[in-house]
C-alpha positions as a Markdown table, in Angstrom:
| # | Residue | x | y | z |
|---|---|---|---|---|
| 1 | Met | 4.6 | 39.9 | 13.7 |
| 2 | Pro | 8.0 | 39.6 | 12.6 |
| 3 | Thr | 9.0 | 36.5 | 14.5 |
| 4 | Ile | 6.0 | 34.5 | 13.8 |
| 5 | Val | 6.7 | 35.2 | 9.9 |
| 6 | Phe | 10.5 | 33.8 | 11.0 |
| 7 | Val | 8.8 | 30.7 | 12.5 |
| 8 | Ile | 6.2 | 30.1 | 9.7 |
| 9 | Ala | 9.5 | 30.3 | 7.0 |
| 10 | Gly | 11.6 | 28.2 | 9.3 |
| 11 | Cys | 8.8 | 25.6 | 9.5 |
| 12 | Phe | 8.3 | 25.4 | 5.6 |
| 13 | Ala | 12.2 | 25.5 | 5.1 |
| 14 | Leu | 12.7 | 23.2 | 7.5 |
| 15 | Ser | 9.9 | 20.9 | 5.8 |
| 16 | Ala | 10.9 | 20.8 | 2.6 |
| 17 | Phe | 14.3 | 19.2 | 3.4 |
| 18 | Met | 12.9 | 16.9 | 5.3 |
| 19 | Phe | 10.9 | 15.9 | 2.8 |
| 20 | Ala | 13.1 | 16.7 | 0.0 |
| 21 | Leu | 15.9 | 14.0 | 2.5 |
| 22 | Ser | 13.6 | 11.6 | 2.5 |
| 23 | Leu | 13.5 | 11.2 | -2.0 |
| 24 | Ile | 17.3 | 11.2 | -2.0 |
| 25 | Pro | 18.7 | 7.8 | -3.1 |
| 26 | Ser | 20.8 | 6.2 | -0.7 |
| 27 | Lys | 22.6 | 3.8 | -3.0 |
| 28 | Ser | 24.2 | 4.5 | -6.8 |
| 29 | Asp | 22.5 | 2.7 | -9.3 |
| 30 | Ile | 24.6 | -0.3 | -9.6 |
| 31 | Ser | 24.1 | -0.9 | -5.9 |
| 32 | Lys | 20.2 | -0.3 | -6.7 |
| 33 | Arg | 20.7 | -3.2 | -9.3 |
| 34 | Leu | 22.6 | -5.5 | -7.3 |
| 35 | Glu | 19.8 | -5.0 | -4.6 |
| 36 | Glu | 17.4 | -6.0 | -7.5 |
| 37 | Leu | 19.4 | -9.3 | -8.2 |
| 38 | Glu | 19.4 | -10.1 | -4.5 |
| 39 | Gly | 15.8 | -10.2 | -3.9 |
| 40 | Met | 14.9 | -6.3 | -3.1 |
| 41 | Arg | 16.8 | -6.2 | 0.8 |
| 42 | Trp | 17.2 | -3.9 | 2.9 |
| 43 | Asp | 19.8 | -1.3 | 3.8 |
| 44 | Glu | 20.1 | -1.0 | 7.4 |
| 45 | Ala | 24.0 | 0.4 | 7.4 |
| 46 | Asp | 23.7 | 3.7 | 6.0 |
| 47 | Ser | 24.8 | 6.1 | 8.7 |
| 48 | Arg | 22.6 | 9.0 | 7.5 |
| 49 | Ser | 19.4 | 7.2 | 8.6 |
| 50 | Arg | 20.5 | 6.1 | 11.8 |
| 51 | Ala | 19.6 | 9.2 | 13.1 |
| 52 | Phe | 15.7 | 9.1 | 12.0 |
| 53 | Glu | 15.4 | 5.8 | 12.9 |
| 54 | Arg | 15.3 | 7.2 | 16.5 |
| 55 | Ile | 12.0 | 8.7 | 15.8 |
| 56 | Phe | 10.7 | 4.6 | 16.0 |
| 57 | Ser | 11.4 | 1.9 | 18.6 |
| 58 | Glu | 12.8 | -1.5 | 17.0 |
| 59 | Gly | 9.8 | -2.9 | 16.9 |
| 60 | Gln | 7.6 | -0.1 | 15.6 |
| 61 | Arg | 10.8 | 0.1 | 12.9 |
| 62 | Gly | 9.7 | -3.9 | 12.3 |
| 63 | Lys | 6.3 | -3.0 | 11.4 |
| 64 | Leu | 6.7 | -0.2 | 9.3 |
| 65 | Gln | 9.4 | -1.8 | 7.7 |
| 66 | Gln | 6.8 | -5.0 | 6.9 |
| 67 | Gln | 4.5 | -2.3 | 5.9 |
| 68 | Leu | 6.6 | -1.0 | 3.1 |
| 69 | Gln | 7.4 | -4.0 | 2.0 |
| 70 | Glu | 3.6 | -5.2 | 1.5 |
| 71 | Ala | 3.3 | -1.7 | -0.3 |
| 72 | Gly | 6.0 | -2.4 | -2.5 |
| 73 | Trp | 8.5 | 0.6 | -1.7 |
| 74 | Tyr | 11.7 | -1.3 | -1.6 |
| 75 | Arg | 13.4 | 1.9 | -2.0 |
| 76 | Val | 11.8 | 3.3 | 1.0 |
| 77 | Thr | 13.7 | 2.7 | 4.4 |
| 78 | Pro | 11.6 | 3.4 | 8.1 |
| 79 | Ala | 14.0 | 6.3 | 8.5 |
| 80 | Lys | 12.7 | 8.0 | 5.4 |
| 81 | Met | 9.5 | 7.6 | 6.2 |
| 82 | Gly | 10.2 | 8.9 | 9.7 |
| 83 | Ala | 11.7 | 12.1 | 7.4 |
| 84 | Arg | 8.2 | 12.0 | 5.8 |
| 85 | Ile | 6.0 | 12.4 | 9.1 |
| 86 | Val | 8.4 | 15.0 | 10.7 |
| 87 | Ser | 8.0 | 16.9 | 7.1 |
| 88 | Gly | 4.5 | 16.7 | 6.9 |
| 89 | Ala | 3.8 | 17.5 | 10.8 |
| 90 | Gly | 6.0 | 20.8 | 10.0 |
| 91 | Phe | 4.1 | 21.8 | 7.0 |
| 92 | Gly | 0.9 | 21.2 | 9.1 |
| 93 | Leu | 2.0 | 23.3 | 11.9 |
| 94 | Ala | 3.2 | 26.0 | 9.1 |
| 95 | Ile | 0.0 | 26.2 | 7.5 |
| 96 | Gly | -2.0 | 26.5 | 10.6 |
| 97 | Leu | 0.7 | 29.3 | 12.0 |
| 98 | Ala | -0.2 | 31.7 | 8.5 |
| 99 | Leu | -3.6 | 30.6 | 9.1 |
| 100 | Cys | -3.5 | 32.2 | 12.4 |
| 101 | Thr | -1.3 | 35.0 | 11.1 |
| 102 | Tyr | -3.4 | 36.1 | 8.7 |
| 103 | Leu | -6.6 | 35.7 | 10.0 |
| 104 | Glu | -5.1 | 37.5 | 13.2 |
| 105 | Gln | -6.9 | 35.1 | 15.3 |
| 106 | Trp | -4.8 | 33.1 | 18.4 |
| 107 | Gly | -7.5 | 31.5 | 20.4 |
| 108 | Asn | -7.6 | 28.3 | 21.9 |
| 109 | Leu | -9.9 | 27.1 | 19.0 |
| 110 | Phe | -7.2 | 28.3 | 16.1 |
| 111 | Leu | -4.7 | 26.5 | 18.3 |
| 112 | Met | -6.6 | 23.3 | 18.4 |
| 113 | Gly | -6.9 | 23.8 | 14.9 |
| 114 | Thr | -3.1 | 24.0 | 14.3 |
| 115 | Gly | -2.9 | 21.1 | 15.9 |
| 116 | Leu | -5.1 | 19.3 | 14.3 |
| 117 | Leu | -3.3 | 20.3 | 11.0 |
| 118 | Val | -0.2 | 19.0 | 12.9 |
| 119 | Val | -1.6 | 15.8 | 13.3 |
| 120 | Cys | -3.1 | 15.1 | 9.9 |
| 121 | Gly | 0.1 | 16.0 | 7.9 |
| 122 | Ala | 2.2 | 13.5 | 10.1 |
| 123 | Tyr | -0.3 | 11.2 | 9.5 |
| 124 | Leu | -0.6 | 11.7 | 6.0 |
| 125 | Pro | 2.4 | 9.7 | 4.8 |
| 126 | Leu | 1.1 | 7.0 | 7.0 |
| 127 | Ser | -2.4 | 6.8 | 5.3 |
| 128 | Gln | -1.0 | 7.0 | 2.0 |
| 129 | Leu | 1.3 | 3.7 | 3.0 |
| 130 | Lys | -1.8 | 1.5 | 3.9 |
| 131 | Ser | -3.6 | 2.9 | 1.0 |
| 132 | Ala | -0.4 | 1.8 | -1.2 |
| 133 | Val | -0.5 | -1.5 | 0.7 |
| 134 | Lys | -4.2 | -2.3 | 0.2 |
| 135 | Lys | -3.9 | -1.8 | -3.4 |
| 136 | Arg | -1.2 | -3.7 | -4.0 |
| 137 | Lys | -2.4 | -7.0 | -2.4 |
| 138 | Leu | -5.9 | -5.7 | -4.5 |
| 139 | Ala | -3.6 | -6.0 | -7.4 |
| 140 | Ile | -2.0 | -9.4 | -6.7 |
| 141 | Gln | -5.0 | -11.0 | -5.7 |
| 142 | Arg | -6.6 | -9.8 | -9.2 |
| 143 | Ala | -3.8 | -11.0 | -11.2 |
| 144 | Leu | -3.1 | -14.2 | -9.4 |
| 145 | Pro | -5.4 | -16.6 | -11.3 |
| 146 | Asp | -4.2 | -15.6 | -14.7 |
| 147 | Leu | -0.6 | -16.2 | -13.3 |
| 148 | Leu | -1.6 | -19.9 | -12.0 |
| 149 | Asp | -3.4 | -20.2 | -15.4 |
| 150 | Met | -0.2 | -20.0 | -17.7 |
| 151 | Leu | 1.8 | -21.2 | -15.2 |
| 152 | Gly | -0.7 | -24.4 | -15.3 |
| 153 | Thr | -0.4 | -24.5 | -19.0 |
| 154 | Thr | 3.1 | -24.1 | -19.3 |
| 155 | Val | 4.1 | -26.7 | -17.2 |
| 156 | Gln | 1.4 | -29.3 | -18.5 |
| 157 | Ala | 2.7 | -28.6 | -22.1 |
| 158 | Gly | 6.1 | -30.0 | -20.6 |
| 159 | Leu | 7.8 | -26.7 | -19.3 |
| 160 | Ala | 10.4 | -26.7 | -16.1 |
| 161 | Phe | 8.8 | -24.4 | -13.5 |
| 162 | Asn | 11.4 | -22.2 | -13.7 |
| 163 | Ala | 11.0 | -22.1 | -17.3 |
| 164 | Ala | 7.0 | -21.6 | -16.9 |
| 165 | Leu | 7.9 | -18.9 | -14.2 |
| 166 | Gln | 10.4 | -17.1 | -17.1 |
| 167 | His | 7.4 | -16.9 | -19.6 |
| 168 | Ala | 4.6 | -15.9 | -17.3 |
| 169 | Gln | 6.9 | -12.9 | -15.7 |
| 170 | Glu | 7.3 | -11.9 | -19.5 |
| 171 | Ile | 3.2 | -11.4 | -19.9 |
| 172 | Ala | 2.3 | -10.4 | -16.2 |
| 173 | Glu | 2.3 | -7.3 | -15.6 |
| 174 | Gly | 1.6 | -5.1 | -12.3 |
| 175 | Pro | 3.1 | -6.0 | -8.5 |
| 176 | Leu | 2.8 | -9.8 | -8.9 |
| 177 | Gly | 5.0 | -9.7 | -12.3 |
| 178 | Glu | 7.3 | -7.4 | -10.1 |
| 179 | Glu | 7.3 | -10.5 | -7.5 |
| 180 | Val | 8.2 | -12.9 | -10.2 |
| 181 | Lys | 11.2 | -11.1 | -11.8 |
| 182 | Ala | 12.6 | -10.5 | -7.8 |
| 183 | Val | 11.8 | -14.8 | -6.9 |
| 184 | Leu | 13.8 | -15.7 | -10.7 |
| 185 | Ser | 16.6 | -13.4 | -9.5 |
| 186 | Glu | 17.0 | -15.0 | -6.2 |
| 187 | Ile | 17.1 | -18.2 | -8.0 |
| 188 | Arg | 19.7 | -16.9 | -10.9 |
| 189 | Leu | 21.7 | -16.1 | -7.0 |
| 190 | Gly | 21.9 | -19.9 | -6.3 |
| 191 | Arg | 19.0 | -19.7 | -3.9 |
| 192 | Ser | 16.4 | -22.5 | -3.7 |
| 193 | Arg | 13.1 | -22.0 | -5.9 |
| 194 | Ala | 11.1 | -22.9 | -2.5 |
| 195 | Asp | 13.4 | -20.5 | -0.3 |
| 196 | Ala | 12.5 | -17.8 | -3.2 |
| 197 | Leu | 9.0 | -18.1 | -2.8 |
| 198 | Lys | 8.7 | -18.2 | 0.6 |
| 199 | Ser | 10.5 | -15.3 | 0.5 |
| 200 | Met | 8.1 | -13.6 | -2.0 |
| 201 | Ala | 5.2 | -14.8 | 0.4 |
| 202 | Gly | 7.0 | -13.3 | 3.3 |
| 203 | Arg | 7.3 | -10.0 | 1.4 |
| 204 | Val | 3.6 | -9.6 | 0.2 |
| 205 | Arg | 1.5 | -11.4 | 3.0 |
| 206 | Gln | -1.1 | -11.8 | 0.8 |
| 207 | Glu | -3.7 | -14.5 | 2.2 |
| 208 | Gln | -4.3 | -16.7 | -1.5 |
| 209 | Leu | -0.6 | -15.6 | -2.7 |
| 210 | Ser | 0.8 | -17.4 | 0.6 |
| 211 | Thr | -1.7 | -20.4 | 0.0 |
| 212 | Thr | -0.5 | -21.1 | -3.7 |
| 213 | Val | 3.2 | -20.7 | -2.5 |
| 214 | Thr | 2.6 | -23.1 | 0.3 |
| 215 | Ala | 0.7 | -25.6 | -2.1 |
| 216 | Ile | 3.8 | -25.6 | -4.7 |
| 217 | Val | 6.2 | -26.2 | -2.5 |
| 218 | Gln | 4.4 | -29.1 | -0.7 |
| 219 | Ala | 3.4 | -30.1 | -4.3 |
| 220 | Glu | 7.3 | -30.5 | -5.3 |
| 221 | Arg | 8.3 | -31.9 | -2.1 |
| 222 | Leu | 5.9 | -34.3 | -2.5 |
| 223 | Gly | 6.3 | -35.0 | -5.9 |
| 224 | Ser | 2.9 | -34.5 | -7.2 |
| 225 | Asn | 1.3 | -33.5 | -10.3 |
| 226 | Leu | 2.5 | -30.0 | -10.3 |
| 227 | Ala | 0.1 | -29.0 | -13.2 |
| 228 | Lys | -3.0 | -31.0 | -11.5 |
| 229 | Val | -2.0 | -28.7 | -8.4 |
| 230 | Leu | -2.0 | -25.1 | -10.4 |
| 231 | Glu | -5.1 | -25.9 | -11.8 |
| 232 | Glu | -6.7 | -26.6 | -8.8 |
| 233 | Leu | -5.3 | -23.2 | -7.2 |
| 234 | Ser | -6.5 | -21.5 | -9.9 |
| 235 | Glu | -9.9 | -22.7 | -9.8 |
| 236 | Glu | -9.8 | -22.0 | -6.0 |
| 237 | Thr | -8.7 | -18.4 | -6.3 |
| 238 | Arg | -11.3 | -17.4 | -8.9 |
| 239 | Asn | -13.5 | -19.5 | -6.7 |
| 240 | Arg | -12.8 | -17.4 | -4.1 |
| 241 | Arg | -12.8 | -13.9 | -5.9 |
| 242 | Met | -16.3 | -14.5 | -7.0 |
| 243 | Ile | -17.4 | -15.4 | -3.0 |
| 244 | Arg | -16.2 | -12.1 | -2.3 |
| 245 | Ala | -17.7 | -10.1 | -5.2 |
| 246 | Glu | -21.1 | -11.9 | -4.0 |
| 247 | Glu | -20.4 | -11.0 | -0.2 |
| 248 | Ile | -19.7 | -6.7 | -1.4 |
| 249 | Ala | -23.2 | -7.3 | -3.0 |
| 250 | Asn | -25.3 | -8.8 | -0.5 |
| 251 | Leu | -23.4 | -6.0 | 1.7 |
| 252 | Met | -25.0 | -2.8 | -0.5 |
| 253 | Pro | -28.4 | -2.8 | 0.4 |
| 254 | Thr | -27.0 | -1.8 | 4.1 |
| 255 | Lys | -24.8 | 0.5 | 2.5 |
| 256 | Met | -27.5 | 2.4 | 0.6 |
| 257 | Val | -29.4 | 2.8 | 3.6 |
| 258 | Ile | -27.3 | 6.3 | 4.7 |
| 259 | Pro | -27.3 | 7.9 | 1.2 |
| 260 | Met | -31.4 | 7.1 | 0.8 |
| 261 | Ala | -32.2 | 8.5 | 4.3 |
| 262 | Leu | -29.6 | 11.7 | 3.4 |
| 263 | Phe | -30.5 | 12.2 | 0.0 |
| 264 | Met | -33.5 | 10.1 | -1.8 |
| 265 | Leu | -36.1 | 10.5 | 1.3 |
| 266 | Pro | -35.9 | 14.2 | 1.6 |
| 267 | Ala | -36.2 | 15.1 | -2.3 |
| 268 | Leu | -39.2 | 12.5 | -2.1 |
| 269 | Phe | -40.5 | 14.4 | 1.0 |
| 270 | Val | -40.4 | 17.9 | -1.0 |
| 271 | Met | -42.1 | 16.3 | -3.9 |
| 272 | Ile | -44.8 | 14.4 | -2.1 |
| 273 | Phe | -45.8 | 17.1 | 0.5 |
| 274 | Gly | -44.2 | 20.2 | -1.0 |
| 275 | Gly | -47.3 | 20.7 | -3.2 |
| 276 | Val | -49.4 | 20.4 | -0.2 |
| 277 | Ala | -47.5 | 23.0 | 1.5 |
| 278 | Ala | -47.4 | 25.4 | -1.0 |
| 279 | Asn | -51.4 | 25.2 | -1.7 |
| 280 | Tyr | -51.8 | 25.8 | 2.9 |
| 281 | Met | -49.7 | 28.6 | 2.6 |
| 282 | Ser | -51.0 | 30.6 | -0.4 |
| 283 | Lys | -54.4 | 30.5 | 0.8 |
């Protein structure tokens, strides 16, 4: 029994240490500001992180890094995600062992439950990452038409596109506003506007934003009327959002079948046949 207690305490301590390690900033405040001005680049030279990067292969690290960018977690590296995964697995193992010790049950069923807790704990950081990616892309999709309206109006009023972006980023909020600020920071550092916009599309990987960036870059390259292009893009994104809303609404009857079958129909049967059954049983 004392051995199990030490093992549980060790799992908790190791998991807490790994989680705390994943939260430690790897850069000074000055370095962070420079990184923001440089377009939120990744730091892969940190020697402390290389030990944790062995958890993933190079391809997995690249895929995980892209997901972190899509989620807007620019301060979290694949190494820190590895530390969080190990920490979650450790917490799951400690909780499972603690339950088995408290209940004094060490059968196969309880050991399988402990293994399930380990898997769930390890998967929890990845689940949070996927949820953050989905939420961020949805926020960008919702904010994009208003941003395009603002850009089209200011460009039509005579402002240059860079000045229009500067004006829009002061009004835009949320993830899209942050990305516009990053684009302006790259332009101030000397990067071309087309490259800065393409970099933003590569970070976010949201379909409508990528289409918008491609259209803007081509319009500038061909010398088209940028204000007209922005107006058409804004109308197109709003139409796509309306079509998507209609598709979701059309799926609602299908999704309501299971709740109706599980909750509404049994209650309806009780109301209809309950009285009949009560009268029959009272005779």
